[in-house]
N, C-alpha and C positions, 0 to 999 in steps of 0.2 A: 379283472374288476379293480384290483388295487391300482394297477397302472392307469386305468381310466380315471379313477378318483384323483390320483396324483396330478394327471394332466388338467383336470377340471380345476383343482385347487390352485395349480400354477397359473392357469388362465385367469382365474378370479383375482389372484394376487396381483398379476400384472395389470389387470384392468383397474383395480383399486389404486395402484401406484400411479397409473397414467392419469386417473381422475385427480388424484392428489397433486400431481405435477401441474395439471392444468389450472387447478385452483391456486396453487402457489405462484404460478406464472402470472395469473391475473392480479393476485394480491401484490406481487412485486411491481407490476406496471402501475398500479394505483399508488403505491408508495412512492415510486419515482416521480409521478406526476405532481406530487406535493412539493417537490423541490423547485424553487424558482431559477432554473438553469438559464444561463445566457450563452451566447456563442460569438466568436470573433474569427474573422478570416486572417490567418497568419501566413507567412511565407511557407510554413510547414504544413499548411492546410487548416481546415476549420478546427477550432478548439472549443469544447463545451466546458463551462466552469460555473461555479457558484461564487458569489461575492456577498457575504453576509456578516452578521454580528454587528459590533460597534464600529461605525465608520470612522470614529476618532481614536480607536484603540490601536495598539501595536499590531502590525500586519504579520500574519502567519500564512505562509503558503503550505498547504497540506497535501502531500502526495500519497495517494492510496496504494494498496497492495494488489496482488494478483486476484483476479475475479472481482475487482472493485469498480470504482468510478467516482464521480464527483460526490455522490451521496455518501459513500463510505469515507472519503477524504474529509468531508465537512464534519460528519458525526464524530470522527476520530479525535478531533481537537475540541469541537463544541461540547462534547461530553465532559471534558476535563478542565476547561478554562473559560472564564467569563471576561467580558470587557475587551475582546480582541476583534479585529477585523480579519475575517477568515476568507482566504482565496483558496478554493478547492477545485482544481482542474481535473477533468477526466484525461488521463494520460493517453498517449497514442493508442488508437484502436478500441477505446472504451466509450460506450454511451454516446456515440456521435462524433467523437474526436477523430479526425482523419490521420492518415499516415502518408507522408510524402518522403521519399528516400527510404532508408532502411528501417528507421524507427529506433535507432540506438539510444542509449542513455545520453550520449553527447548531443544528439539531435534534440532529445527531450529538454536538455538544459538550455539550448538555444531558443527553443520554442517558449520556454518559461520566461526568458529575458524579453522576448517580444510581447508576451502577455503582460508582464509588469510595465513595460513601456506603454502599452495600450491603456493601462489603468492609471498611469501617472504615478507609479510607485517606484521610488528610488531604491529602497532597501527593505528587506523582509527577513523574518525568521523562516527558515525552511525546515519543514518536518517531513520525514519519510517514514512511512509505516510498511513493514514487511518488504515486499518487492520494490516498493517506492523508495526504499532507502538508497538504492544504487543511483537513481537519478538525482536524489537529494545530495548525496556525496559528490556526484559529478558536478552539480551546480555550484556547490561550495568551493570546489577546487578551481573550476573555470571562472567563477565570478565572485571572488571574495569581497570585492567592493560593493556587491549588491546583497551580501549575506550578513545579517546581523548576528545570527547564531544558527546552529544546526541541531535539530532534535531527531534522534533515531529511536523510533518506537517499535520494539519487536522487529527490528530491521535486519535485512541482509547485512552481512559484515564483510569488510575486506579480509583477505587471507593474511596470515602472519608472515608467510613466505611464498615464493612462487611454487607452482606445481608443474610436474612434467607433462601431464595430460589434463586439460581443463574439461569439465563436463560439457556435453553437447546440448542437453535438454534438462532443465530443472523446473519441473512443474507437473501438474496432474496429466495423466495420459489424455491425448486428444479425444478419445472416445468418451471420456468423462465430461467433456465440455458441452453438455447438453442438459436440459432441465431434468429429464427423467432419470438418467443415471446419477446425476448429482444428488437428486433427492433420495434415490434408492440407497445410495452409499453414505448419506449423511449420518446414519447411526454410528458409523465408524469414525466420525470426526474427532470425538474425544480421545480415542485410542491412537489414531494415526497422526492427527494434526493438533492435538491438545486444544481443540476449540469445541464449544457447545454445539449440540445438534442443531439448535435454533439458528446458528450462523448461516445455514443454507438460505434462510429467508432474505438475507442481505445480498445474496449472489444472484438470485433469480429476478428476471429472466437472464439466462446465460447468453442468449443469442447476441444482444447488443454489446456484450463484453468479450465475446469469444476471440476476436482478432487480437485484442489487447492481451488476453491470457496467453495466447500463443507467442506473441512478441516477448512477453516477460519470460516465458519458459525458455525460448530460444536465444534471446539476446540480453535482456536486463539481468536476469539472475546469474548467468555464467560470466558476465562481462568483467567483473573484478578479478576473476580467476584467469580469464583469457588474456586480459590486458593489464596484468599486474603492474608493469612498469609505468603505465599511464594513470595509475591511481597512487600518487605519492602522498599517502596519508600523513606522513611526517611533516609535510609542508602546509597542511591545512591551517589557515589563519583564523577563521571564526571559532569561537568557543563551541563546545559540543556537549550535549546532554544525551546520555544513553539510558533508556529504560528497557529492561529485559527481564523476563521471568526465568527463574532457574529451571523450571520444568517445561520450558518451551520445546516441543518436539519438532516443530516445523523449522525453526531457526535456533538450533541448539545453543545453550548458554556457553558451552565450551568454546564456541567460535568467538564469542564476545571477549572472553578472558584472554584468548590467544591474540586477538587483534588490539586489545586495549592499549598496550604499550606503544603502538604506532601513532596514536593520537597525541599531538603536543599539548592540547588543552581540552581535556575531556573529563566529565564527571559521570561515573556509572552509578545508577540507582538500581541495584539488583532487587527484584521482586521475588518474594519467597515462593509463590505459586501463582496460579491463575492462567497458566498456559499462554498461548500466542496472543490472546486478546487481553491479557492481564486482568481477567475476570475477578471481581470481588475486591479490587484494589483502587477503586475510583478516587477515593480521598487521597491516598498516598501518591498516586500518579498526578492528580490535579495539583497537589502542593508542590511537587517537584517541577512541573512545567511552569506554574505561575511564578515560583521562586526564581527559576532560571531566566525567564523573560524579564521579570522585574529587575534583576541584577545586571542585565546587559547595559553597557555604556550607552546612554541616550544619544551620544554623538556618533555612535558606530552605525 
């Protein structure tokens, strides 16, 4: 009898979770539909992006992290700064953006150049959040003439020195890249990833983001370790702003401290707490970003 009750309880629990996942998936689709996304055909394939904010403001290209998309990229900077023109592309494999070639950070960098050319933008501030930091750093290295400044927000960091064996996969297990398991495991987000449980609402539906998540885990996140010599951080020309929480479990603050000396012109703003999303520090983060952009040489 006890075993039967346990099976019934398990079935009921799974059913309720499945219903919750369906509702969350529908809510996510409705949320995405509110963003006025555009698309353009590039040599790297179709890219979906947002172009919003103040059309006369300083241009910021915002690159989202793993399990993100143009929605997260846009909100990451719009929440913290006013009076900017925000270009927020969905990186390869996310929310309709295609992948031609391997989908490496170097290819992402070239695709961004094509997007800026399409929009008639000569220079921009490049912001990389979390896994988007690799492509942002790659862009600043490859195209310093197009980069007014670089903002790294809870970003992946270059290593302080080469490693003998680079990681092969840096991301959530592939089995987790579905709505039901992501929602079921979201109560563990604060402990494992230092993010609120509510963060899962920004990730669903996972389906249109799944290929990008896999690319980030296989290629973007390990790239600075695998190709250490191809990331000469000491040669970075644009000024850099680094914002990072000391209690970030997903991108440990120790990695920021270890890499900081490699940046020739960087300002680190350490945030006391708030985890990977810098929760509760909106005013502090906004002041740092606004001050950094305002101080940039207008001729740069």
